[in-house]
C-alpha positions as CSV (number, residue, x, y, z in Angstrom):
1,M,0.0,0.3,-0.1
2,D,1.5,3.8,-1.2
3,K,1.8,5.6,2.1
4,K,1.2,9.5,2.7
5,N,4.0,11.5,4.2
6,I,2.4,11.2,7.9
7,F,3.1,15.4,7.8
8,I,0.9,15.9,4.9
9,I,-1.9,17.6,7.0
10,T,0.0,19.8,8.9
11,G,2.8,20.3,6.2
12,I,-0.2,22.4,4.6
13,A,0.3,25.0,7.4
14,L,3.6,25.3,6.4
15,V,2.9,26.0,2.8
16,F,-0.2,28.3,3.7
17,A,2.6,30.4,6.8
18,I,5.2,30.8,3.9
19,S,2.9,32.1,1.1
20,V,1.1,34.6,3.4
21,F,4.4,36.1,4.7
22,F,5.8,36.4,0.7
23,L,2.0,37.3,-0.5
24,A,1.8,40.2,2.3
25,R,5.3,41.6,1.1
26,S,4.3,41.0,-2.3
27,F,0.8,43.1,-2.0
28,G,2.7,46.1,-1.6
29,S,1.6,49.9,-1.3
30,S,-0.4,52.1,-3.5
31,E,3.1,53.6,-4.6
32,D,3.9,50.2,-6.0
33,S,0.9,49.4,-7.6
34,K,0.3,52.6,-9.6
35,T,4.4,52.4,-10.6
36,N,4.0,49.1,-12.3
37,T,0.5,50.3,-13.4
38,E,2.2,53.5,-15.3
39,S,5.1,51.3,-16.1
40,G,2.7,49.2,-18.4
41,E,2.9,46.0,-16.5
42,M,0.6,43.7,-15.7
43,N,0.5,44.0,-11.6
44,E,-1.0,40.8,-10.6
45,N,-0.4,42.6,-6.4
46,S,-3.7,44.6,-7.6
47,N,-5.8,41.7,-8.5
48,P,-7.9,40.8,-5.9
49,N,-8.1,37.2,-7.0
50,L,-4.3,37.2,-5.6
51,N,-4.9,34.7,-2.2
52,P,-2.6,33.1,0.0
53,L,-3.4,29.7,-1.6
54,G,-3.2,30.2,-5.1
55,N,-5.8,29.7,-7.4
56,A,-8.5,28.8,-4.8
57,S,-11.8,27.5,-5.9
58,S,-14.9,30.1,-5.4
59,E,-16.6,27.3,-3.3
60,F,-13.4,27.7,-0.8
61,W,-13.4,31.5,-0.7
62,D,-17.0,31.7,-0.4
63,E,-17.4,29.0,3.3
64,A,-14.1,31.4,4.3
65,L,-16.4,34.2,4.0
66,S,-19.2,32.7,6.3
67,P,-19.1,35.1,9.0
68,F,-19.3,38.3,7.5
69,R,-22.7,36.8,5.2
70,E,-25.3,39.3,5.9
71,E,-27.8,36.3,6.7
72,E,-25.2,34.6,9.1
73,K,-23.7,38.0,10.5
74,K,-21.8,37.4,13.7
75,S,-21.2,39.7,16.4
76,Y,-17.8,40.8,17.7
77,L,-17.8,38.6,20.0
78,E,-19.7,35.8,18.3
79,I,-16.6,36.4,15.8
80,L,-13.7,36.5,18.6
81,S,-15.2,32.8,19.8
82,D,-14.8,31.5,16.4
83,L,-11.4,33.0,16.3
84,Q,-10.1,31.5,19.5
85,S,-11.6,28.2,18.6
86,G,-10.4,28.0,15.1
87,K,-13.4,27.6,13.4
88,I,-12.5,30.7,11.2
89,N,-9.4,31.7,9.7
90,F,-8.9,35.7,9.7
91,V,-6.1,36.0,7.3
92,W,-8.7,33.7,5.1
93,E,-11.6,36.0,5.6
94,V,-9.2,39.2,4.4
95,W,-8.3,37.2,1.2
96,A,-11.7,35.9,0.5
97,L,-13.1,39.7,0.7
98,R,-10.2,41.0,-1.5
99,R,-11.6,38.6,-4.3
100,K,-14.2,41.1,-4.3
101,C,-12.4,44.0,-4.9
102,D,-11.9,45.5,-8.5
103,K,-9.5,44.1,-10.0
104,N,-8.1,47.5,-11.2
105,Y,-7.9,48.8,-7.0
106,T,-4.6,49.3,-5.4
107,A,-3.8,47.5,-2.1
108,D,-4.5,50.5,-0.5
109,Q,-7.7,51.3,-2.0
110,C,-8.9,47.4,-1.6
111,N,-8.5,48.0,2.3
112,A,-10.6,51.1,2.2
113,V,-13.1,49.0,0.6
114,L,-12.9,46.5,3.6
115,L,-13.2,48.5,5.8
116,A,-16.3,50.5,4.4
117,Y,-18.0,47.0,4.2
118,V,-17.3,47.0,7.9
119,D,-18.6,50.0,9.0
120,A,-21.5,49.0,6.5
121,N,-22.6,46.1,8.0
122,Y,-22.1,46.4,11.8
123,D,-22.9,48.9,14.2
124,S,-20.8,50.2,17.2
125,P,-19.2,49.0,19.2
126,D,-18.9,46.0,17.2
127,K,-18.0,48.0,14.2
128,E,-14.9,49.7,16.0
129,K,-13.8,46.4,17.6
130,I,-13.8,44.4,14.0
131,R,-12.4,47.5,12.2
132,D,-9.0,47.3,14.5
133,L,-8.7,43.7,13.6
134,F,-8.6,44.7,9.7
135,E,-6.4,47.7,10.5
136,S,-4.0,46.1,12.6
137,Y,-3.8,43.0,9.9
138,F,-3.1,45.7,7.2
139,K,-0.4,47.5,9.3
140,Y,1.1,44.0,10.0
141,E,1.4,43.3,6.1
142,A,2.4,46.9,5.6
143,A,5.4,46.2,7.7
144,M,6.4,42.7,6.2
145,H,6.4,44.6,3.1
146,R,9.4,46.7,4.4
147,L,11.4,44.0,6.2
148,E,13.8,42.5,4.4
149,I,15.4,39.0,5.4
150,P,18.3,37.2,3.6
151,Y,17.3,34.8,0.7
152,T,19.7,32.0,2.7
153,T,17.7,32.4,5.6
154,S,16.4,29.0,6.9
155,F,12.6,28.8,7.2
156,E,12.9,27.5,10.5
157,D,14.4,31.0,11.2
158,K,12.4,33.2,9.0
159,Y,9.6,31.8,11.0
160,E,11.0,32.8,14.1
161,I,11.2,36.4,12.8
162,L,8.2,36.6,11.2
163,K,6.8,35.4,14.8
164,S,8.7,37.9,16.5
165,Q,7.4,40.9,14.1
166,R,3.4,39.4,14.5
167,K,3.6,39.7,18.4
168,Q,5.6,43.7,18.3
169,I,3.1,44.7,16.0
170,L,-0.2,43.4,16.6
171,G,0.4,42.7,20.8
172,D,-0.4,39.6,22.2
173,E,-3.9,39.4,22.0
174,K,-4.3,40.4,18.5
175,H,-1.4,38.5,17.4
176,D,-3.3,35.2,19.2
177,L,-6.5,36.0,17.2
178,I,-4.8,36.2,13.8
179,F,-2.3,33.9,13.7
180,G,-2.6,31.4,16.7
181,M,-3.9,28.7,14.8
182,E,-1.5,28.6,12.0
183,E,1.3,28.6,14.5
184,S,0.1,25.9,16.4
185,Q,-0.1,23.9,13.3
186,V,3.5,24.7,12.7
187,N,4.6,24.2,15.9
188,F,2.4,20.4,15.8
189,M,4.4,19.6,12.6
190,E,7.8,20.2,14.3
191,G,6.4,18.5,17.3
192,S,5.4,15.6,15.2
193,R,8.5,15.2,13.3
194,N,10.3,14.7,16.7
195,F,7.8,12.3,18.1
196,I,8.2,10.1,15.3
197,V,11.6,9.7,16.0
198,S,11.8,9.5,19.6
199,S,8.8,7.1,19.6
200,K,9.8,4.2,17.5
201,N,10.4,1.4,20.2
202,M,7.1,2.5,21.7
203,S,4.0,0.0,21.7
204,P,1.6,0.4,18.3
205,E,-0.8,1.3,21.0
206,E,0.9,3.6,22.7
207,R,2.6,5.5,20.1
208,V,-1.2,6.4,18.3
209,R,-1.9,7.5,21.7
210,K,0.7,9.7,22.5
211,Y,0.2,11.2,19.1
212,Q,-3.0,11.9,19.5
213,E,-2.4,13.6,23.3
214,L,0.6,15.9,21.6
215,K,-2.0,17.0,18.5
216,K,-4.7,17.8,21.6
217,K,-1.6,19.5,23.7
218,T,0.2,21.5,20.8
219,Y,-3.8,22.7,19.0
220,G,-5.1,23.6,22.3
221,S,-8.4,25.2,21.7
222,Y,-8.1,25.0,17.8
223,Y,-8.3,21.3,18.2
224,D,-11.6,20.4,17.0
225,S,-12.1,22.7,14.4
226,V,-8.4,21.7,13.0
227,V,-9.3,18.0,12.8
228,S,-12.8,18.7,11.8
229,R,-11.1,20.2,8.8
230,E,-8.8,17.1,8.2
231,D,-9.4,14.6,5.8
232,K,-10.2,10.9,7.3
233,F,-8.3,9.3,4.8
234,D,-5.1,11.2,6.3
235,H,-6.0,10.2,9.8
236,Y,-6.2,7.0,8.4
237,Q,-2.9,6.9,7.0
238,T,-1.2,8.9,9.7
239,E,-2.1,5.8,12.1
240,I,-1.2,3.1,9.7
241,E,2.5,4.6,9.8
242,L,2.4,5.0,13.6
243,R,1.7,1.1,12.9
244,E,4.5,0.4,10.8
245,K,6.0,-1.9,12.9
246,E,3.6,-3.4,14.2
247,F,2.2,-3.9,10.2
248,Q,5.8,-5.2,9.4
249,N,5.1,-8.7,11.6
250,L,1.3,-9.2,10.5
251,G,0.9,-12.0,8.1
252,P,-1.5,-11.6,4.9
253,E,-4.5,-12.7,6.5
254,D,-3.9,-10.6,10.0
255,K,-3.0,-7.3,8.0
256,E,-5.9,-7.5,6.2
257,K,-7.7,-7.9,9.2
258,K,-6.1,-5.2,11.1
259,L,-6.7,-2.4,8.1
260,N,-10.1,-3.5,8.1
261,T,-10.6,-2.4,11.6
262,L,-8.7,0.4,10.8
263,E,-11.2,1.5,8.1
264,V,-14.2,0.7,10.5
265,K,-12.9,3.2,13.0
266,Y,-12.2,6.0,10.4
267,F,-14.9,5.3,7.0
268,G,-17.7,3.2,8.6
269,K,-18.4,-0.4,7.4
270,E,-19.8,0.2,3.9
271,R,-17.0,2.1,3.1
272,A,-14.7,-0.2,4.8
273,A,-16.4,-3.2,2.8
274,A,-15.6,-1.4,-0.6
275,M,-12.2,-0.7,-0.1
276,A,-11.5,-4.2,1.1
277,K,-13.0,-5.5,-1.8
278,D,-11.0,-3.0,-3.7
279,R,-7.8,-4.3,-2.3
280,K,-8.3,-8.1,-3.0
281,E,-9.8,-7.1,-6.6
282,E,-6.3,-5.4,-6.9
283,A,-4.4,-8.2,-5.4
284,D,-6.0,-10.4,-8.0
285,A,-5.2,-8.8,-10.6
286,K,-1.0,-8.8,-9.4
287,L,-1.8,-12.8,-9.1
288,R,-2.8,-13.0,-12.4
289,I,-0.2,-10.6,-14.0
290,S,2.3,-12.9,-12.3
291,E,1.0,-15.7,-13.5
292,Y,0.5,-14.4,-17.1
293,E,4.8,-13.2,-16.9
294,K,5.4,-16.8,-16.0
295,Q,3.6,-18.5,-18.7
296,E,5.0,-15.9,-21.4
297,K,8.6,-16.9,-20.3
298,E,8.0,-20.6,-20.5
299,F,6.2,-20.4,-23.7
300,L,8.8,-17.9,-25.3
301,N,11.6,-19.9,-24.2
302,Q,9.8,-23.0,-25.6
303,N,9.4,-21.1,-29.3
304,A,12.0,-19.3,-29.8
305,S,11.8,-20.0,-33.8
306,M,8.3,-19.1,-34.2
307,S,7.4,-16.0,-36.3
308,A,7.4,-13.0,-34.3
309,S,3.6,-12.2,-35.5
310,E,2.6,-15.7,-35.0
311,K,4.5,-15.1,-31.3
312,E,2.5,-12.1,-30.6
313,R,-1.2,-14.0,-31.6
314,K,-0.5,-16.7,-29.4
315,L,0.6,-14.4,-26.8
316,K,-3.0,-12.7,-27.1
317,D,-4.5,-15.9,-26.5
318,L,-2.7,-16.6,-23.5
319,R,-3.3,-13.0,-22.4
320,I,-7.2,-13.1,-22.4
321,R,-7.0,-16.4,-20.9
322,V,-5.0,-15.8,-18.1
323,L,-5.9,-12.2,-17.3
324,G,-9.7,-12.8,-17.8
325,S,-10.6,-10.5,-20.9
326,E,-9.7,-8.8,-23.7
327,E,-9.8,-5.5,-22.3
328,E,-7.4,-6.6,-19.4
329,A,-5.2,-8.1,-21.8
330,D,-4.8,-5.3,-23.7
331,A,-4.4,-3.0,-20.8
332,Y,-1.6,-5.2,-19.8
333,A,-0.2,-5.3,-23.5
334,R,-0.3,-1.2,-23.5
335,R,1.5,-0.9,-20.3
336,A,4.4,-3.4,-21.2
337,Q,4.9,-1.1,-24.0
338,F,5.4,1.6,-22.6
339,E,7.3,0.2,-20.3
340,K,9.8,-1.2,-22.7
341,E,9.8,2.2,-24.5
342,T,10.7,4.2,-21.3
343,Q,13.3,2.0,-20.5
344,Q,14.6,1.9,-23.9
345,L,15.2,6.3,-23.2
346,H,17.3,5.5,-20.2
């Protein structure tokens, strides 16, 4: 079974942290935007479709906008609670709203539109408190635009500089509201990497339990929200990797039983049954291919003098008989031909 890297989930946070940092710098000021526009250059930074996760789908950003939809408008205290629990990510909200700015707006113009949006949709005192969060974030972005960090600086060192700047500019309270969840995810990535190394001699059950304890401790109040957004298949693959030593010592039948137990745990009985069926069909197909290749080798050894056209005709019949259908036989032949051509290129 192919494995995903155990850090795939938290790795997203790392990419997000880097991209937001550099996009914050590249989003720039009004003067930068004007300079590029006046020189005839295409300035993507004035385009609201620029966002910290690349070209995300509109569905993603519509979901990110949830606390600011008029029909679901929340009070400042409700937004505060959602930020503290990780239910919403303030940075995502800002960049989602920026998608709605006119594509020709400069950064400052777009920021002004966002502040006007807050003014128009919230009453005092919520308006002033929510506006302060936006203005503080804009101030942070402007500072990041001016910050110079040597290209050769490692990510770890860059991120430490970034965290220090955030706290200095925003203060502890707003820093935690805006970046607390992201930083907990990056912290978990580092902590989980160390855990994987240090826990190799633990029993499988203890290793899984300690991993979950580390995750809950590191995420703190963000745990439920972060986990709810993670993919179940990633959780499943992570537990398989944590149990790697256990699986190495299991025979085929016991390994299948253990996989089924985990699949029921994460996906339910119906999906687990479907996954077991797919796995069996894949294993059966591999056995048929192995049997065909064995018989093909014997056939070629016994019929060296046969013409090429006759060999291919008889081998096709053999493939259909062993692999079960003409469709499977043709698919195998195409794969074999592709592999042969690929090898000839090297």
